[in-house]
mmCIF entry with sequence, helices, sheets and N, C-alpha, C, O atoms, coordinates in Angstrom:
data_MODEL
# 
_entry.id   MODEL 
# 
_entity.id                         1 
_entity.type                       polymer 
_entity.pdbx_number_of_molecules   1 
# 
_entity_poly.entity_id                      1 
_entity_poly.type                           'polypeptide(L)' 
_entity_poly.nstd_linkage                   no 
_entity_poly.nstd_monomer                   no 
_entity_poly.pdbx_seq_one_letter_code       MNGNCSTTGHKNPERLPDAAALEHQWKTIDWKKAETEVNRLQVRIAKATQEKK 
_entity_poly.pdbx_seq_one_letter_code_can   MNGNCSTTGHKNPERLPDAAALEHQWKTIDWKKAETEVNRLQVRIAKATQEKK 
_entity_poly.pdbx_strand_id                 A 
# 
loop_
_entity_poly_seq.entity_id 
_entity_poly_seq.num 
_entity_poly_seq.mon_id 
_entity_poly_seq.hetero 
1 1  MET n 
1 2  ASN n 
1 3  GLY n 
1 4  ASN n 
1 5  CYS n 
1 6  SER n 
1 7  THR n 
1 8  THR n 
1 9  GLY n 
1 10 HIS n 
1 11 LYS n 
1 12 ASN n 
1 13 PRO n 
1 14 GLU n 
1 15 ARG n 
1 16 LEU n 
1 17 PRO n 
1 18 ASP n 
1 19 ALA n 
1 20 ALA n 
1 21 ALA n 
1 22 LEU n 
1 23 GLU n 
1 24 HIS n 
1 25 GLN n 
1 26 TRP n 
1 27 LYS n 
1 28 THR n 
1 29 ILE n 
1 30 ASP n 
1 31 TRP n 
1 32 LYS n 
1 33 LYS n 
1 34 ALA n 
1 35 GLU n 
1 36 THR n 
1 37 GLU n 
1 38 VAL n 
1 39 ASN n 
1 40 ARG n 
1 41 LEU n 
1 42 GLN n 
1 43 VAL n 
1 44 ARG n 
1 45 ILE n 
1 46 ALA n 
1 47 LYS n 
1 48 ALA n 
1 49 THR n 
1 50 GLN n 
1 51 GLU n 
1 52 LYS n 
1 53 LYS n 
# 
_struct_asym.id          A 
_struct_asym.entity_id   1 
# 
loop_
_struct_conf.conf_type_id 
_struct_conf.id 
_struct_conf.pdbx_PDB_helix_id 
_struct_conf.beg_label_comp_id 
_struct_conf.beg_label_asym_id 
_struct_conf.beg_label_seq_id 
_struct_conf.pdbx_beg_PDB_ins_code 
_struct_conf.end_label_comp_id 
_struct_conf.end_label_asym_id 
_struct_conf.end_label_seq_id 
_struct_conf.pdbx_end_PDB_ins_code 
_struct_conf.beg_auth_comp_id 
_struct_conf.beg_auth_asym_id 
_struct_conf.beg_auth_seq_id 
_struct_conf.end_auth_comp_id 
_struct_conf.end_auth_asym_id 
_struct_conf.end_auth_seq_id 
_struct_conf.pdbx_PDB_helix_class 
_struct_conf.details 
_struct_conf.pdbx_PDB_helix_length 
HELX_P HELX_P1 AA1 ALA A 19 ? LYS A 27 ? ALA A 19 LYS A 27 1 ? 9  
HELX_P HELX_P2 AA2 TRP A 31 ? GLN A 50 ? TRP A 31 GLN A 50 1 ? 20 
# 
_struct_conf_type.id          HELX_P 
_struct_conf_type.criteria    ? 
_struct_conf_type.reference   ? 
# 
loop_
_atom_site.group_PDB 
_atom_site.id 
_atom_site.type_symbol 
_atom_site.label_atom_id 
_atom_site.label_alt_id 
_atom_site.label_comp_id 
_atom_site.label_asym_id 
_atom_site.label_entity_id 
_atom_site.label_seq_id 
_atom_site.pdbx_PDB_ins_code 
_atom_site.Cartn_x 
_atom_site.Cartn_y 
_atom_site.Cartn_z 
_atom_site.occupancy 
_atom_site.B_iso_or_equiv 
_atom_site.pdbx_formal_charge 
_atom_site.auth_seq_id 
_atom_site.auth_comp_id 
_atom_site.auth_asym_id 
_atom_site.auth_atom_id 
_atom_site.pdbx_PDB_model_num 
ATOM 1   N N  . MET A 1 1  ? -120.938 -8.702  29.500 1.00 0.00 ? 1  MET A N  1 
ATOM 2   C CA . MET A 1 1  ? -121.881 -7.641  29.410 1.00 0.00 ? 1  MET A CA 1 
ATOM 3   C C  . MET A 1 1  ? -121.150 -6.242  29.377 1.00 0.00 ? 1  MET A C  1 
ATOM 4   O O  . MET A 1 1  ? -120.224 -6.021  30.158 1.00 0.00 ? 1  MET A O  1 
ATOM 5   N N  . ASN A 1 2  ? -121.545 -5.372  28.531 1.00 0.00 ? 2  ASN A N  1 
ATOM 6   C CA . ASN A 1 2  ? -120.852 -4.105  28.488 1.00 0.00 ? 2  ASN A CA 1 
ATOM 7   C C  . ASN A 1 2  ? -121.471 -3.160  29.497 1.00 0.00 ? 2  ASN A C  1 
ATOM 8   O O  . ASN A 1 2  ? -122.492 -3.517  30.085 1.00 0.00 ? 2  ASN A O  1 
ATOM 9   N N  . GLY A 1 3  ? -120.943 -2.022  29.728 1.00 0.00 ? 3  GLY A N  1 
ATOM 10  C CA . GLY A 1 3  ? -121.422 -1.039  30.686 1.00 0.00 ? 3  GLY A CA 1 
ATOM 11  C C  . GLY A 1 3  ? -122.589 -0.250  30.308 1.00 0.00 ? 3  GLY A C  1 
ATOM 12  O O  . GLY A 1 3  ? -122.970 0.683   31.015 1.00 0.00 ? 3  GLY A O  1 
ATOM 13  N N  . ASN A 1 4  ? -123.193 -0.595  29.186 1.00 0.00 ? 4  ASN A N  1 
ATOM 14  C CA . ASN A 1 4  ? -124.355 0.195   28.693 1.00 0.00 ? 4  ASN A CA 1 
ATOM 15  C C  . ASN A 1 4  ? -125.611 -0.576  28.703 1.00 0.00 ? 4  ASN A C  1 
ATOM 16  O O  . ASN A 1 4  ? -126.503 -0.298  27.901 1.00 0.00 ? 4  ASN A O  1 
ATOM 17  N N  . CYS A 1 5  ? -125.740 -1.579  29.610 1.00 0.00 ? 5  CYS A N  1 
ATOM 18  C CA . CYS A 1 5  ? -126.974 -2.369  29.684 1.00 0.00 ? 5  CYS A CA 1 
ATOM 19  C C  . CYS A 1 5  ? -127.393 -2.348  31.210 1.00 0.00 ? 5  CYS A C  1 
ATOM 20  O O  . CYS A 1 5  ? -126.581 -2.170  32.118 1.00 0.00 ? 5  CYS A O  1 
ATOM 21  N N  . SER A 1 6  ? -128.690 -2.541  31.385 1.00 0.00 ? 6  SER A N  1 
ATOM 22  C CA . SER A 1 6  ? -129.137 -2.565  32.792 1.00 0.00 ? 6  SER A CA 1 
ATOM 23  C C  . SER A 1 6  ? -128.789 -3.854  33.483 1.00 0.00 ? 6  SER A C  1 
ATOM 24  O O  . SER A 1 6  ? -128.525 -4.847  32.804 1.00 0.00 ? 6  SER A O  1 
ATOM 25  N N  . THR A 1 7  ? -128.774 -3.892  34.741 1.00 0.00 ? 7  THR A N  1 
ATOM 26  C CA . THR A 1 7  ? -128.447 -5.088  35.531 1.00 0.00 ? 7  THR A CA 1 
ATOM 27  C C  . THR A 1 7  ? -129.653 -5.520  36.379 1.00 0.00 ? 7  THR A C  1 
ATOM 28  O O  . THR A 1 7  ? -129.475 -5.908  37.533 1.00 0.00 ? 7  THR A O  1 
ATOM 29  N N  . THR A 1 8  ? -130.830 -5.461  35.849 1.00 0.00 ? 8  THR A N  1 
ATOM 30  C CA . THR A 1 8  ? -131.970 -5.750  36.615 1.00 0.00 ? 8  THR A CA 1 
ATOM 31  C C  . THR A 1 8  ? -132.288 -7.178  36.760 1.00 0.00 ? 8  THR A C  1 
ATOM 32  O O  . THR A 1 8  ? -133.278 -7.516  37.409 1.00 0.00 ? 8  THR A O  1 
ATOM 33  N N  . GLY A 1 9  ? -131.487 -8.071  36.178 1.00 0.00 ? 9  GLY A N  1 
ATOM 34  C CA . GLY A 1 9  ? -131.600 -9.553  36.315 1.00 0.00 ? 9  GLY A CA 1 
ATOM 35  C C  . GLY A 1 9  ? -132.536 -10.169 35.192 1.00 0.00 ? 9  GLY A C  1 
ATOM 36  O O  . GLY A 1 9  ? -132.881 -11.349 35.257 1.00 0.00 ? 9  GLY A O  1 
ATOM 37  N N  . HIS A 1 10 ? -132.908 -9.395  34.237 1.00 0.00 ? 10 HIS A N  1 
ATOM 38  C CA . HIS A 1 10 ? -133.704 -9.945  33.143 1.00 0.00 ? 10 HIS A CA 1 
ATOM 39  C C  . HIS A 1 10 ? -132.884 -10.759 32.270 1.00 0.00 ? 10 HIS A C  1 
ATOM 40  O O  . HIS A 1 10 ? -131.685 -10.487 32.212 1.00 0.00 ? 10 HIS A O  1 
ATOM 41  N N  . LYS A 1 11 ? -133.366 -11.754 31.554 1.00 0.00 ? 11 LYS A N  1 
ATOM 42  C CA . LYS A 1 11 ? -132.597 -12.494 30.605 1.00 0.00 ? 11 LYS A CA 1 
ATOM 43  C C  . LYS A 1 11 ? -131.964 -11.685 29.525 1.00 0.00 ? 11 LYS A C  1 
ATOM 44  O O  . LYS A 1 11 ? -130.811 -11.873 29.137 1.00 0.00 ? 11 LYS A O  1 
ATOM 45  N N  . ASN A 1 12 ? -132.781 -10.766 29.053 1.00 0.00 ? 12 ASN A N  1 
ATOM 46  C CA . ASN A 1 12 ? -132.414 -9.764  27.997 1.00 0.00 ? 12 ASN A CA 1 
ATOM 47  C C  . ASN A 1 12 ? -132.320 -8.367  28.608 1.00 0.00 ? 12 ASN A C  1 
ATOM 48  O O  . ASN A 1 12 ? -133.322 -7.654  28.663 1.00 0.00 ? 12 ASN A O  1 
ATOM 49  N N  . PRO A 1 13 ? -131.138 -7.966  29.065 1.00 0.00 ? 13 PRO A N  1 
ATOM 50  C CA . PRO A 1 13 ? -131.112 -6.604  29.679 1.00 0.00 ? 13 PRO A CA 1 
ATOM 51  C C  . PRO A 1 13 ? -131.456 -5.543  28.730 1.00 0.00 ? 13 PRO A C  1 
ATOM 52  O O  . PRO A 1 13 ? -131.114 -5.661  27.553 1.00 0.00 ? 13 PRO A O  1 
ATOM 53  N N  . GLU A 1 14 ? -132.140 -4.458  29.163 1.00 0.00 ? 14 GLU A N  1 
ATOM 54  C CA . GLU A 1 14 ? -132.471 -3.496  28.297 1.00 0.00 ? 14 GLU A CA 1 
ATOM 55  C C  . GLU A 1 14 ? -131.280 -2.513  27.942 1.00 0.00 ? 14 GLU A C  1 
ATOM 56  O O  . GLU A 1 14 ? -130.374 -2.350  28.759 1.00 0.00 ? 14 GLU A O  1 
ATOM 57  N N  . ARG A 1 15 ? -131.284 -1.934  26.863 1.00 0.00 ? 15 ARG A N  1 
ATOM 58  C CA . ARG A 1 15 ? -130.191 -1.045  26.427 1.00 0.00 ? 15 ARG A CA 1 
ATOM 59  C C  . ARG A 1 15 ? -130.472 0.325   27.139 1.00 0.00 ? 15 ARG A C  1 
ATOM 60  O O  . ARG A 1 15 ? -131.562 0.894   27.078 1.00 0.00 ? 15 ARG A O  1 
ATOM 61  N N  . LEU A 1 16 ? -129.430 0.775   27.790 1.00 0.00 ? 16 LEU A N  1 
ATOM 62  C CA . LEU A 1 16 ? -129.552 2.177   28.443 1.00 0.00 ? 16 LEU A CA 1 
ATOM 63  C C  . LEU A 1 16 ? -129.202 3.252   27.368 1.00 0.00 ? 16 LEU A C  1 
ATOM 64  O O  . LEU A 1 16 ? -128.417 3.001   26.452 1.00 0.00 ? 16 LEU A O  1 
ATOM 65  N N  . PRO A 1 17 ? -129.786 4.403   27.510 1.00 0.00 ? 17 PRO A N  1 
ATOM 66  C CA . PRO A 1 17 ? -129.452 5.531   26.600 1.00 0.00 ? 17 PRO A CA 1 
ATOM 67  C C  . PRO A 1 17 ? -128.081 5.918   26.773 1.00 0.00 ? 17 PRO A C  1 
ATOM 68  O O  . PRO A 1 17 ? -127.558 5.774   27.878 1.00 0.00 ? 17 PRO A O  1 
ATOM 69  N N  . ASP A 1 18 ? -127.408 6.417   25.756 1.00 0.00 ? 18 ASP A N  1 
ATOM 70  C CA . ASP A 1 18 ? -126.068 6.973   25.866 1.00 0.00 ? 18 ASP A CA 1 
ATOM 71  C C  . ASP A 1 18 ? -126.010 8.285   26.606 1.00 0.00 ? 18 ASP A C  1 
ATOM 72  O O  . ASP A 1 18 ? -127.062 8.868   26.868 1.00 0.00 ? 18 ASP A O  1 
ATOM 73  N N  . ALA A 1 19 ? -124.909 8.754   26.937 1.00 0.00 ? 19 ALA A N  1 
ATOM 74  C CA . ALA A 1 19 ? -124.690 9.969   27.804 1.00 0.00 ? 19 ALA A CA 1 
ATOM 75  C C  . ALA A 1 19 ? -125.400 11.166  27.102 1.00 0.00 ? 19 ALA A C  1 
ATOM 76  O O  . ALA A 1 19 ? -126.088 11.947  27.759 1.00 0.00 ? 19 ALA A O  1 
ATOM 77  N N  . ALA A 1 20 ? -125.228 11.299  25.769 1.00 0.00 ? 20 ALA A N  1 
ATOM 78  C CA . ALA A 1 20 ? -125.853 12.489  25.142 1.00 0.00 ? 20 ALA A CA 1 
ATOM 79  C C  . ALA A 1 20 ? -127.374 12.486  25.244 1.00 0.00 ? 20 ALA A C  1 
ATOM 80  O O  . ALA A 1 20 ? -128.010 13.522  25.440 1.00 0.00 ? 20 ALA A O  1 
ATOM 81  N N  . ALA A 1 21 ? -127.952 11.247  25.098 1.00 0.00 ? 21 ALA A N  1 
ATOM 82  C CA . ALA A 1 21 ? -129.424 11.145  25.282 1.00 0.00 ? 21 ALA A CA 1 
ATOM 83  C C  . ALA A 1 21 ? -129.837 11.491  26.608 1.00 0.00 ? 21 ALA A C  1 
ATOM 84  O O  . ALA A 1 21 ? -130.845 12.176  26.784 1.00 0.00 ? 21 ALA A O  1 
ATOM 85  N N  . LEU A 1 22 ? -129.078 11.035  27.629 1.00 0.00 ? 22 LEU A N  1 
ATOM 86  C CA . LEU A 1 22 ? -129.417 11.310  29.037 1.00 0.00 ? 22 LEU A CA 1 
ATOM 87  C C  . LEU A 1 22 ? -129.309 12.828  29.370 1.00 0.00 ? 22 LEU A C  1 
ATOM 88  O O  . LEU A 1 22 ? -130.115 13.402  30.102 1.00 0.00 ? 22 LEU A O  1 
ATOM 89  N N  . GLU A 1 23 ? -128.253 13.423  28.774 1.00 0.00 ? 23 GLU A N  1 
ATOM 90  C CA . GLU A 1 23 ? -128.127 14.879  29.012 1.00 0.00 ? 23 GLU A CA 1 
ATOM 91  C C  . GLU A 1 23 ? -129.192 15.661  28.387 1.00 0.00 ? 23 GLU A C  1 
ATOM 92  O O  . GLU A 1 23 ? -129.588 16.680  28.952 1.00 0.00 ? 23 GLU A O  1 
ATOM 93  N N  . HIS A 1 24 ? -129.734 15.253  27.188 1.00 0.00 ? 24 HIS A N  1 
ATOM 94  C CA . HIS A 1 24 ? -130.793 15.964  26.571 1.00 0.00 ? 24 HIS A CA 1 
ATOM 95  C C  . HIS A 1 24 ? -132.079 15.740  27.321 1.00 0.00 ? 24 HIS A C  1 
ATOM 96  O O  . HIS A 1 24 ? -132.884 16.663  27.440 1.00 0.00 ? 24 HIS A O  1 
ATOM 97  N N  . GLN A 1 25 ? -132.302 14.546  27.831 1.00 0.00 ? 25 GLN A N  1 
ATOM 98  C CA . GLN A 1 25 ? -133.535 14.335  28.666 1.00 0.00 ? 25 GLN A CA 1 
ATOM 99  C C  . GLN A 1 25 ? -133.463 15.215  29.974 1.00 0.00 ? 25 GLN A C  1 
ATOM 100 O O  . GLN A 1 25 ? -134.449 15.837  30.370 1.00 0.00 ? 25 GLN A O  1 
ATOM 101 N N  . TRP A 1 26 ? -132.299 15.236  30.598 1.00 0.00 ? 26 TRP A N  1 
ATOM 102 C CA . TRP A 1 26 ? -132.147 16.049  31.764 1.00 0.00 ? 26 TRP A CA 1 
ATOM 103 C C  . TRP A 1 26 ? -132.422 17.550  31.525 1.00 0.00 ? 26 TRP A C  1 
ATOM 104 O O  . TRP A 1 26 ? -133.103 18.196  32.321 1.00 0.00 ? 26 TRP A O  1 
ATOM 105 N N  . LYS A 1 27 ? -131.880 18.093  30.413 1.00 0.00 ? 27 LYS A N  1 
ATOM 106 C CA . LYS A 1 27 ? -132.050 19.435  30.112 1.00 0.00 ? 27 LYS A CA 1 
ATOM 107 C C  . LYS A 1 27 ? -133.399 19.837  29.647 1.00 0.00 ? 27 LYS A C  1 
ATOM 108 O O  . LYS A 1 27 ? -133.721 21.025  29.615 1.00 0.00 ? 27 LYS A O  1 
ATOM 109 N N  . THR A 1 28 ? -134.250 18.819  29.261 1.00 0.00 ? 28 THR A N  1 
ATOM 110 C CA . THR A 1 28 ? -135.581 19.144  28.752 1.00 0.00 ? 28 THR A CA 1 
ATOM 111 C C  . THR A 1 28 ? -136.699 18.839  29.768 1.00 0.00 ? 28 THR A C  1 
ATOM 112 O O  . THR A 1 28 ? -137.882 18.883  29.433 1.00 0.00 ? 28 THR A O  1 
ATOM 113 N N  . ILE A 1 29 ? -136.310 18.535  30.986 1.00 0.00 ? 29 ILE A N  1 
ATOM 114 C CA . ILE A 1 29 ? -137.217 18.324  32.042 1.00 0.00 ? 29 ILE A CA 1 
ATOM 115 C C  . ILE A 1 29 ? -137.964 19.588  32.396 1.00 0.00 ? 29 ILE A C  1 
ATOM 116 O O  . ILE A 1 29 ? -137.320 20.628  32.531 1.00 0.00 ? 29 ILE A O  1 
ATOM 117 N N  . ASP A 1 30 ? -139.322 19.577  32.562 1.00 0.00 ? 30 ASP A N  1 
ATOM 118 C CA . ASP A 1 30 ? -140.072 20.730  32.957 1.00 0.00 ? 30 ASP A CA 1 
ATOM 119 C C  . ASP A 1 30 ? -139.947 20.690  34.495 1.00 0.00 ? 30 ASP A C  1 
ATOM 120 O O  . ASP A 1 30 ? -140.707 19.986  35.161 1.00 0.00 ? 30 ASP A O  1 
ATOM 121 N N  . TRP A 1 31 ? -139.018 21.423  35.033 1.00 0.00 ? 31 TRP A N  1 
ATOM 122 C CA . TRP A 1 31 ? -138.804 21.358  36.511 1.00 0.00 ? 31 TRP A CA 1 
ATOM 123 C C  . TRP A 1 31 ? -139.847 21.904  37.308 1.00 0.00 ? 31 TRP A C  1 
ATOM 124 O O  . TRP A 1 31 ? -140.070 21.397  38.407 1.00 0.00 ? 31 TRP A O  1 
ATOM 125 N N  . LYS A 1 32 ? -140.592 22.981  36.855 1.00 0.00 ? 32 LYS A N  1 
ATOM 126 C CA . LYS A 1 32 ? -141.733 23.450  37.599 1.00 0.00 ? 32 LYS A CA 1 
ATOM 127 C C  . LYS A 1 32 ? -142.842 22.446  37.683 1.00 0.00 ? 32 LYS A C  1 
ATOM 128 O O  . LYS A 1 32 ? -143.450 22.299  38.743 1.00 0.00 ? 32 LYS A O  1 
ATOM 129 N N  . LYS A 1 33 ? -143.121 21.778  36.659 1.00 0.00 ? 33 LYS A N  1 
ATOM 130 C CA . LYS A 1 33 ? -144.156 20.694  36.621 1.00 0.00 ? 33 LYS A CA 1 
ATOM 131 C C  . LYS A 1 33 ? -143.661 19.559  37.513 1.00 0.00 ? 33 LYS A C  1 
ATOM 132 O O  . LYS A 1 33 ? -144.476 19.034  38.272 1.00 0.00 ? 33 LYS A O  1 
ATOM 133 N N  . ALA A 1 34 ? -142.386 19.131  37.486 1.00 0.00 ? 34 ALA A N  1 
ATOM 134 C CA . ALA A 1 34 ? -141.872 18.113  38.279 1.00 0.00 ? 34 ALA A CA 1 
ATOM 135 C C  . ALA A 1 34 ? -142.008 18.463  39.793 1.00 0.00 ? 34 ALA A C  1 
ATOM 136 O O  . ALA A 1 34 ? -142.411 17.641  40.615 1.00 0.00 ? 34 ALA A O  1 
ATOM 137 N N  . GLU A 1 35 ? -141.659 19.686  40.094 1.00 0.00 ? 35 GLU A N  1 
ATOM 138 C CA . GLU A 1 35 ? -141.698 20.084  41.558 1.00 0.00 ? 35 GLU A CA 1 
ATOM 139 C C  . GLU A 1 35 ? -143.177 20.109  41.977 1.00 0.00 ? 35 GLU A C  1 
ATOM 140 O O  . GLU A 1 35 ? -143.486 19.665  43.083 1.00 0.00 ? 35 GLU A O  1 
ATOM 141 N N  . THR A 1 36 ? -144.124 20.620  41.123 1.00 0.00 ? 36 THR A N  1 
ATOM 142 C CA . THR A 1 36 ? -145.505 20.655  41.470 1.00 0.00 ? 36 THR A CA 1 
ATOM 143 C C  . THR A 1 36 ? -146.040 19.220  41.820 1.00 0.00 ? 36 THR A C  1 
ATOM 144 O O  . THR A 1 36 ? -146.740 18.996  42.808 1.00 0.00 ? 36 THR A O  1 
ATOM 145 N N  . GLU A 1 37 ? -145.634 18.251  40.893 1.00 0.00 ? 37 GLU A N  1 
ATOM 146 C CA . GLU A 1 37 ? -146.019 16.811  41.048 1.00 0.00 ? 37 GLU A CA 1 
ATOM 147 C C  . GLU A 1 37 ? -145.446 16.203  42.351 1.00 0.00 ? 37 GLU A C  1 
ATOM 148 O O  . GLU A 1 37 ? -146.171 15.513  43.068 1.00 0.00 ? 37 GLU A O  1 
ATOM 149 N N  . VAL A 1 38 ? -144.167 16.450  42.662 1.00 0.00 ? 38 VAL A N  1 
ATOM 150 C CA . VAL A 1 38 ? -143.522 15.949  43.882 1.00 0.00 ? 38 VAL A CA 1 
ATOM 151 C C  . VAL A 1 38 ? -144.217 16.530  45.145 1.00 0.00 ? 38 VAL A C  1 
ATOM 152 O O  . VAL A 1 38 ? -144.412 15.805  46.120 1.00 0.00 ? 38 VAL A O  1 
ATOM 153 N N  . ASN A 1 39 ? -144.563 17.741  45.133 1.00 0.00 ? 39 ASN A N  1 
ATOM 154 C CA . ASN A 1 39 ? -145.222 18.440  46.300 1.00 0.00 ? 39 ASN A CA 1 
ATOM 155 C C  . ASN A 1 39 ? -146.550 17.828  46.373 1.00 0.00 ? 39 ASN A C  1 
ATOM 156 O O  . ASN A 1 39 ? -146.924 17.491  47.496 1.00 0.00 ? 39 ASN A O  1 
ATOM 157 N N  . ARG A 1 40 ? -147.336 17.620  45.375 1.00 0.00 ? 40 ARG A N  1 
ATOM 158 C CA . ARG A 1 40 ? -148.623 16.968  45.448 1.00 0.00 ? 40 ARG A CA 1 
ATOM 159 C C  . ARG A 1 40 ? -148.540 15.605  46.092 1.00 0.00 ? 40 ARG A C  1 
ATOM 160 O O  . ARG A 1 40 ? -149.340 15.267  46.965 1.00 0.00 ? 40 ARG A O  1 
ATOM 161 N N  . LEU A 1 41 ? -147.571 14.824  45.659 1.00 0.00 ? 41 LEU A N  1 
ATOM 162 C CA . LEU A 1 41 ? -147.387 13.505  46.181 1.00 0.00 ? 41 LEU A CA 1 
ATOM 163 C C  . LEU A 1 41 ? -146.950 13.540  47.633 1.00 0.00 ? 41 LEU A C  1 
ATOM 164 O O  . LEU A 1 41 ? -147.357 12.691  48.426 1.00 0.00 ? 41 LEU A O  1 
ATOM 165 N N  . GLN A 1 42 ? -146.121 14.518  47.990 1.00 0.00 ? 42 GLN A N  1 
ATOM 166 C CA . GLN A 1 42 ? -145.689 14.587  49.359 1.00 0.00 ? 42 GLN A CA 1 
ATOM 167 C C  . GLN A 1 42 ? -146.927 14.927  50.307 1.00 0.00 ? 42 GLN A C  1 
ATOM 168 O O  . GLN A 1 42 ? -147.020 14.455  51.440 1.00 0.00 ? 42 GLN A O  1 
ATOM 169 N N  . VAL A 1 43 ? -147.814 15.736  49.778 1.00 0.00 ? 43 VAL A N  1 
ATOM 170 C CA . VAL A 1 43 ? -148.985 16.067  50.596 1.00 0.00 ? 43 VAL A CA 1 
ATOM 171 C C  . VAL A 1 43 ? -149.865 14.802  50.806 1.00 0.00 ? 43 VAL A C  1 
ATOM 172 O O  . VAL A 1 43 ? -150.349 14.564  51.912 1.00 0.00 ? 43 VAL A O  1 
ATOM 173 N N  . ARG A 1 44 ? -150.068 13.980  49.712 1.00 0.00 ? 44 ARG A N  1 
ATOM 174 C CA . ARG A 1 44 ? -150.867 12.785  49.754 1.00 0.00 ? 44 ARG A CA 1 
ATOM 175 C C  . ARG A 1 44 ? -150.205 11.861  50.704 1.00 0.00 ? 44 ARG A C  1 
ATOM 176 O O  . ARG A 1 44 ? -150.923 11.299  51.531 1.00 0.00 ? 44 ARG A O  1 
ATOM 177 N N  . ILE A 1 45 ? -148.873 11.617  50.696 1.00 0.00 ? 45 ILE A N  1 
ATOM 178 C CA . ILE A 1 45 ? -148.222 10.721  51.537 1.00 0.00 ? 45 ILE A CA 1 
ATOM 179 C C  . ILE A 1 45 ? -148.344 11.140  53.006 1.00 0.00 ? 45 ILE A C  1 
ATOM 180 O O  . ILE A 1 45 ? -148.513 10.306  53.895 1.00 0.00 ? 45 ILE A O  1 
ATOM 181 N N  . ALA A 1 46 ? -148.255 12.428  53.229 1.00 0.00 ? 46 ALA A N  1 
ATOM 182 C CA . ALA A 1 46 ? -148.382 12.943  54.667 1.00 0.00 ? 46 ALA A CA 1 
ATOM 183 C C  . ALA A 1 46 ? -149.776 12.699  55.144 1.00 0.00 ? 46 ALA A C  1 
ATOM 184 O O  . ALA A 1 46 ? -149.969 12.265  56.279 1.00 0.00 ? 46 ALA A O  1 
ATOM 185 N N  . LYS A 1 47 ? -150.765 12.964  54.313 1.00 0.00 ? 47 LYS A N  1 
ATOM 186 C CA . LYS A 1 47 ? -152.172 12.778  54.718 1.00 0.00 ? 47 LYS A CA 1 
ATOM 187 C C  . LYS A 1 47 ? -152.474 11.325  54.998 1.00 0.00 ? 47 LYS A C  1 
ATOM 188 O O  . LYS A 1 47 ? -153.148 10.994  55.973 1.00 0.00 ? 47 LYS A O  1 
ATOM 189 N N  . ALA A 1 48 ? -151.954 10.428  54.105 1.00 0.00 ? 48 ALA A N  1 
ATOM 190 C CA . ALA A 1 48 ? -152.221 9.006   54.237 1.00 0.00 ? 48 ALA A CA 1 
ATOM 191 C C  . ALA A 1 48 ? -151.545 8.507   55.568 1.00 0.00 ? 48 ALA A C  1 
ATOM 192 O O  . ALA A 1 48 ? -152.112 7.702   56.307 1.00 0.00 ? 48 ALA A O  1 
ATOM 193 N N  . THR A 1 49 ? -150.296 9.031   55.831 1.00 0.00 ? 49 THR A N  1 
ATOM 194 C CA . THR A 1 49 ? -149.657 8.656   57.042 1.00 0.00 ? 49 THR A CA 1 
ATOM 195 C C  . THR A 1 49 ? -150.391 9.071   58.303 1.00 0.00 ? 49 THR A C  1 
ATOM 196 O O  . THR A 1 49 ? -150.523 8.293   59.249 1.00 0.00 ? 49 THR A O  1 
ATOM 197 N N  . GLN A 1 50 ? -150.854 10.276  58.302 1.00 0.00 ? 50 GLN A N  1 
ATOM 198 C CA . GLN A 1 50 ? -151.660 10.707  59.419 1.00 0.00 ? 50 GLN A CA 1 
ATOM 199 C C  . GLN A 1 50 ? -152.960 9.881   59.663 1.00 0.00 ? 50 GLN A C  1 
ATOM 200 O O  . GLN A 1 50 ? -153.419 9.668   60.786 1.00 0.00 ? 50 GLN A O  1 
ATOM 201 N N  . GLU A 1 51 ? -153.499 9.443   58.511 1.00 0.00 ? 51 GLU A N  1 
ATOM 202 C CA . GLU A 1 51 ? -154.781 8.663   58.586 1.00 0.00 ? 51 GLU A CA 1 
ATOM 203 C C  . GLU A 1 51 ? -154.420 7.195   58.711 1.00 0.00 ? 51 GLU A C  1 
ATOM 204 O O  . GLU A 1 51 ? -155.302 6.347   58.575 1.00 0.00 ? 51 GLU A O  1 
ATOM 205 N N  . LYS A 1 52 ? -153.128 6.845   58.972 1.00 0.00 ? 52 LYS A N  1 
ATOM 206 C CA . LYS A 1 52 ? -152.682 5.503   59.053 1.00 0.00 ? 52 LYS A CA 1 
ATOM 207 C C  . LYS A 1 52 ? -153.099 4.587   57.900 1.00 0.00 ? 52 LYS A C  1 
ATOM 208 O O  . LYS A 1 52 ? -153.517 3.450   58.117 1.00 0.00 ? 52 LYS A O  1 
ATOM 209 N N  . LYS A 1 53 ? -152.985 5.078   56.725 1.00 0.00 ? 53 LYS A N  1 
ATOM 210 C CA . LYS A 1 53 ? -153.410 4.272   55.460 1.00 0.00 ? 53 LYS A CA 1 
ATOM 211 C C  . LYS A 1 53 ? -152.022 3.901   54.841 1.00 0.00 ? 53 LYS A C  1 
ATOM 212 O O  . LYS A 1 53 ? -151.965 3.244   53.801 1.00 0.00 ? 53 LYS A O  1 
# 
């Protein structure tokens, strides 16, 4: 197996994107939106933990 396939244990490993594709994806992330979503999830997790859910 070459270094550009996943190792998730599936019979047919999925092909991973090349470095250029990953770099493009990284640079096009809407970081403000991602931060807002992470903060929202953190609040939900904290609330659920306090309510023992």
